[in-house]
C-alpha positions as CSV (number, residue, x, y, z in Angstrom):
1,M,-19.0,7.1,-3.2
2,K,-19.1,3.6,-1.6
3,L,-16.1,2.4,0.3
4,V,-15.9,-1.2,1.5
5,V,-13.5,-2.4,4.3
6,V,-12.6,-6.1,4.2
7,S,-11.3,-7.1,7.6
8,A,-9.9,-10.5,8.4
9,G,-9.4,-9.9,12.1
10,L,-10.4,-12.8,14.3
11,S,-10.5,-11.4,17.8
12,V,-13.0,-9.0,19.4
13,P,-11.9,-6.2,19.7
14,S,-9.6,-6.5,16.8
15,S,-6.6,-4.3,15.9
16,T,-7.1,-5.4,12.3
17,R,-10.7,-3.9,12.4
18,L,-9.4,-0.9,14.2
19,L,-6.8,-0.2,11.5
20,G,-9.5,-0.6,8.8
21,D,-11.8,1.8,10.6
22,R,-9.1,4.4,10.9
23,L,-8.2,4.2,7.3
24,A,-11.8,4.4,6.2
25,A,-12.3,7.5,8.4
26,A,-9.2,9.2,6.9
27,V,-10.4,8.5,3.3
28,V,-13.9,9.8,4.0
29,G,-12.4,12.8,5.7
30,R,-10.8,13.7,2.3
31,A,-14.2,14.0,0.6
32,P,-15.4,17.6,-0.1
33,A,-18.2,18.9,2.1
34,G,-21.6,17.6,0.9
35,T,-20.2,14.6,-0.9
36,P,-22.1,11.5,0.2
37,A,-19.8,8.7,1.3
38,E,-20.9,5.3,2.4
39,V,-18.7,2.9,4.3
40,E,-19.5,-0.8,4.6
41,V,-17.4,-3.2,6.7
42,V,-17.1,-6.9,5.7
43,E,-16.0,-8.9,8.7
44,L,-14.6,-12.2,7.3
45,R,-14.8,-13.8,10.8
46,D,-18.6,-13.9,10.5
47,L,-18.4,-15.4,7.0
48,A,-15.8,-18.2,7.7
49,V,-18.3,-21.1,7.5
50,E,-20.0,-19.8,4.3
51,I,-16.6,-19.2,2.7
52,A,-15.6,-22.8,3.5
53,H,-18.9,-24.1,2.1
54,N,-18.4,-22.0,-1.1
55,L,-14.9,-23.5,-1.6
56,T,-16.3,-27.0,-1.4
57,T,-19.7,-26.6,-3.2
58,G,-19.1,-23.6,-5.5
59,F,-22.2,-21.8,-4.2
60,P,-22.1,-18.8,-1.7
61,G,-24.5,-18.6,1.2
62,P,-26.7,-15.4,1.5
63,A,-24.4,-13.5,3.8
64,L,-21.3,-14.3,1.7
65,R,-23.2,-13.4,-1.5
66,A,-24.1,-10.0,0.0
67,A,-20.4,-9.4,0.9
68,L,-19.2,-10.4,-2.5
69,D,-21.7,-8.1,-4.2
70,A,-20.7,-5.2,-1.9
71,V,-17.0,-5.7,-2.8
72,A,-17.8,-5.8,-6.5
73,A,-20.0,-2.7,-6.3
74,A,-17.5,-0.6,-4.2
75,D,-15.8,2.4,-5.6
76,G,-12.8,1.6,-3.5
77,L,-11.6,-1.1,-1.1
78,I,-9.6,-1.2,2.1
79,V,-8.3,-4.7,2.8
80,V,-6.8,-5.5,6.1
81,T,-5.4,-8.8,7.4
82,P,-3.5,-10.1,10.4
83,V,-0.2,-11.7,9.6
84,F,0.0,-15.4,10.1
85,S,3.2,-17.4,9.2
86,A,4.7,-14.4,7.5
87,S,1.7,-13.9,5.1
88,Y,-2.0,-13.0,5.0
89,S,-4.4,-15.2,6.8
90,G,-6.0,-18.2,5.2
91,L,-9.4,-16.7,5.8
92,F,-8.4,-13.5,4.0
93,K,-7.0,-15.5,1.0
94,S,-10.1,-17.8,0.8
95,F,-12.5,-14.8,0.6
96,F,-10.7,-13.5,-2.5
97,D,-10.5,-17.0,-3.9
98,V,-14.3,-17.2,-4.1
99,L,-14.6,-13.6,-5.4
100,D,-15.4,-13.4,-9.1
101,R,-12.1,-13.2,-11.0
102,D,-13.1,-9.9,-12.7
103,A,-14.6,-8.2,-9.7
104,L,-11.6,-6.1,-8.8
105,A,-10.4,-5.3,-12.3
106,G,-9.5,-1.6,-12.3
107,K,-10.8,-1.0,-8.7
108,P,-8.7,1.1,-6.3
109,V,-7.5,-0.9,-3.4
110,L,-5.5,0.1,-0.3
111,V,-3.7,-2.8,1.4
112,A,-3.0,-2.9,5.1
113,A,-1.9,-5.5,7.7
114,T,-1.4,-5.9,11.4
115,G,1.1,-8.1,13.3
116,G,2.9,-8.6,16.5
117,S,6.3,-7.5,15.2
118,A,7.6,-5.0,12.7
119,R,9.6,-7.8,11.1
120,H,6.5,-8.8,9.2
121,S,5.9,-5.5,7.5
122,L,7.1,-6.7,4.1
123,V,4.0,-8.9,3.9
124,L,2.4,-5.8,2.2
125,E,5.0,-6.1,-0.7
126,H,5.7,-9.8,-1.0
127,A,2.2,-11.2,-0.4
128,M,-0.6,-8.6,-0.6
129,R,0.5,-6.4,-3.5
130,P,1.1,-9.4,-5.8
131,L,-2.3,-10.9,-4.9
132,F,-4.2,-7.7,-5.9
133,A,-2.0,-7.1,-8.9
134,Y,-3.0,-10.6,-10.1
135,L,-6.7,-9.6,-9.6
136,R,-6.0,-6.5,-11.7
137,A,-6.8,-4.1,-9.0
138,V,-5.2,-0.6,-8.9
139,V,-3.2,-0.8,-5.6
140,A,-2.5,2.5,-3.8
141,P,1.3,3.1,-3.6
142,T,1.4,3.3,0.2
143,G,0.4,0.2,2.2
144,V,0.0,0.5,6.0
145,Y,1.4,-2.0,8.4
146,A,0.8,-1.7,12.1
147,A,2.8,-3.7,14.6
148,S,1.8,-3.9,18.2
149,E,4.3,-1.2,19.2
150,D,3.0,1.2,16.5
151,W,-0.3,1.9,18.2
152,G,0.0,5.2,20.0
153,A,3.5,5.7,18.6
154,E,4.7,8.3,16.1
155,G,4.5,7.5,12.4
156,L,1.3,5.4,12.1
157,A,-1.0,8.4,11.8
158,E,1.1,9.8,9.1
159,R,1.1,6.6,7.1
160,I,-2.6,6.3,7.5
161,E,-3.1,9.8,6.2
162,R,-0.8,9.4,3.2
163,A,-2.4,6.1,2.2
164,A,-5.9,7.5,2.6
165,G,-5.0,10.5,0.4
166,E,-3.8,8.2,-2.3
167,L,-6.9,6.1,-2.2
168,A,-9.1,9.2,-2.2
169,A,-7.3,10.4,-5.3
170,L,-7.7,7.0,-7.0
171,T,-11.4,7.0,-6.3
172,G,-11.8,10.6,-7.4
173,I,-13.4,11.8,-4.1
174,G,-10.4,14.1,-3.4
175,G,-11.5,16.5,-6.1
176,P,-9.3,18.9,-8.1
177,A,-8.1,20.8,-5.1
178,F,-6.8,17.6,-3.5
179,A,-5.2,16.5,-6.7
180,A,-3.3,19.8,-6.9
181,A,-2.3,19.7,-3.2
182,S,-1.1,16.1,-3.5
183,A,1.0,16.7,-6.6
184,P,4.7,16.1,-6.1
185,V,6.8,19.1,-5.3
186,P,9.4,19.7,-8.0
187,G,12.9,19.1,-6.8
188,P,16.0,21.0,-7.8
189,A,17.1,20.9,-11.4
190,P,19.4,17.9,-12.2
191,V,23.1,18.7,-12.5
192,P,24.1,18.2,-16.1
193,L,26.6,15.4,-16.6
194,P,29.6,16.0,-18.8
195,A,29.4,14.8,-22.4
196,A,30.5,11.3,-23.1
197,R,34.1,11.0,-24.1
198,G,35.7,8.4,-26.3
199,S,37.5,5.6,-24.7
200,E,40.8,6.6,-26.3
201,S,40.9,9.9,-24.4
202,V,40.0,8.6,-20.9
203,R,42.5,7.0,-18.6
204,V,41.6,4.4,-16.0
205,G,40.8,6.1,-12.7
206,E,40.4,9.6,-14.3
207,S,37.8,11.6,-12.4
208,V,35.4,14.2,-13.7
209,R,33.9,17.2,-11.8
210,V,30.2,16.9,-11.1
211,G,28.3,19.2,-8.8
212,G,31.5,20.1,-6.9
213,F,32.5,16.5,-6.4
214,D,35.3,14.4,-8.1
215,V,33.5,11.4,-9.6
216,V,35.2,8.4,-11.2
217,P,32.9,6.9,-13.8
218,F,31.8,3.4,-13.0
219,A,33.1,2.0,-16.2
220,E,36.6,3.3,-15.2
221,Q,36.3,1.9,-11.7
222,L,35.3,-1.5,-13.2
223,A,38.2,-1.4,-15.6
224,A,40.6,-0.7,-12.8
225,V,39.2,-3.7,-10.8
226,R,39.6,-6.0,-13.8
227,S,43.2,-4.9,-14.4
228,E,44.3,-5.8,-10.9
């Protein structure tokens, strides 16, 4: 199994790279004993010049070509970007702009981001998830966002483990035991609702008894509002 981490962090050391490393370690830790797992990290900071040249000339340099090939050949991807101006970084987007349009089709991808404030956490949903949906990747349900205050705080480790488990399941390295363990636990049986009644037999505001509660059907509430 080959796992590729694409990190768009710019600083050294980088919290973006750190988050990518932690996610990769959590995914590899889900593999059964004896299962070979290779992790390759693509640091976009080192490819910035070649990415810019590729955008203007249409031809990748040797280092960028190797990175693009690694992403295309990966069994699963972890993509991590810092948040700039409420979205992914331009370097992050530019890398996926020069990637072959079919390279991610059907490929499992875990999206993650870092930022200075928890207010940017929706970048996972309004920017990253649509991008990889457009590229026809299979995006893990849980994305991981780490604000500055999240490091060392409760909650981040649990989100990392949950997202790693989902990517492991999508790539198949979790195995049958993991699939069974990660299956949703059945909840209580739903409370049966009363049979529909004809409008001629229901008075506005009349309630019905459901699960020990008096419930006024929405249609009746709406009719009462319209009659006021």
